[in-house]
C-alpha positions as CSV (number, residue, x, y, z in Angstrom):
1,M,0.1,0.1,0.0
2,V,1.3,3.5,-0.9
3,N,1.7,5.9,2.0
4,T,-0.4,9.1,1.6
5,Q,2.7,11.2,2.3
6,E,4.6,9.6,-0.5
7,Q,1.7,10.3,-3.0
8,I,1.8,14.0,-1.9
9,N,5.7,14.2,-2.3
10,T,5.4,12.5,-5.7
11,L,2.6,15.2,-6.7
12,R,4.7,17.9,-5.5
13,Q,7.7,16.6,-7.6
14,D,5.4,16.4,-10.7
15,V,4.1,20.0,-10.2
16,T,7.7,21.4,-9.8
17,E,8.7,19.7,-13.1
18,L,5.5,21.1,-15.0
19,Q,6.3,24.6,-13.7
20,S,9.8,24.4,-15.3
21,I,8.3,23.1,-18.7
22,I,5.4,25.4,-18.8
23,R,6.0,29.1,-18.0
24,I,4.3,32.6,-18.3
25,G,6.5,35.5,-19.0
26,K,6.6,39.0,-20.7
27,V,8.3,39.6,-24.3
28,T,11.3,41.7,-23.9
29,S,12.8,41.6,-27.5
30,R,11.8,40.0,-30.7
31,N,13.6,39.1,-33.9
32,T,11.0,38.6,-36.9
33,D,13.7,37.2,-39.3
34,S,14.5,34.3,-37.1
35,R,10.8,34.2,-35.6
36,T,12.2,34.2,-32.0
37,V,11.7,36.2,-28.9
38,K,13.2,36.8,-25.5
39,V,11.1,36.6,-22.3
40,S,11.6,37.8,-18.8
41,W,10.3,35.7,-16.1
42,S,8.6,36.9,-12.9
43,N,11.9,36.4,-11.0
44,G,13.8,38.7,-13.3
45,A,15.5,36.2,-15.2
46,Q,15.8,36.4,-18.9
47,S,15.0,33.6,-21.4
48,A,17.3,32.4,-24.4
49,S,15.7,33.1,-27.7
50,L,12.6,31.0,-27.7
51,H,10.9,30.0,-31.2
52,V,7.5,31.4,-32.1
53,L,5.0,28.9,-33.3
54,I,3.0,29.5,-36.4
55,H,-0.7,29.6,-35.7
56,D,-3.2,28.9,-38.4
57,A,-0.8,29.6,-41.2
58,E,-0.5,33.1,-39.8
59,E,2.9,34.9,-39.5
60,W,1.8,36.2,-35.8
61,M,4.6,37.5,-33.4
62,P,4.1,38.6,-30.0
63,E,4.8,42.4,-29.3
64,V,7.3,43.5,-26.9
65,G,5.7,43.7,-23.2
66,Q,3.1,41.1,-24.3
67,T,2.5,38.3,-22.0
68,V,3.0,34.9,-23.5
69,A,2.9,31.1,-22.7
70,C,6.1,29.2,-23.2
71,L,6.9,25.6,-23.5
72,H,10.5,24.3,-22.7
73,R,11.9,20.8,-23.3
74,P,12.1,18.8,-20.1
75,G,15.8,18.7,-19.0
76,G,16.6,21.0,-21.8
77,D,19.2,23.8,-22.1
78,G,16.7,26.7,-22.3
79,D,15.3,25.7,-25.8
80,G,11.8,26.3,-26.1
81,Y,8.7,27.6,-27.8
82,I,6.0,30.5,-27.5
83,L,2.6,28.8,-27.6
84,G,0.8,32.0,-27.7
85,A,-0.4,35.2,-26.2
86,L,-2.3,35.4,-22.9
């Protein structure tokens, strides 16, 4: 039988991992030629260049100052993607 405390600890670990994979931040710079942006996080840290996904065949690019949802590869080196604006 699994201990309830063990289940809680496992759930906490899962939530911590998800928080490092999916993040919300503000666009601080953008490069339309490479379709990348940099994002600042709530702790003041800055992202590496993140690739902007194309939505519905549109060439959408977030504006500087816009809040965006970001997806990072688990265990990656900062590579990631902008999923869209919030």
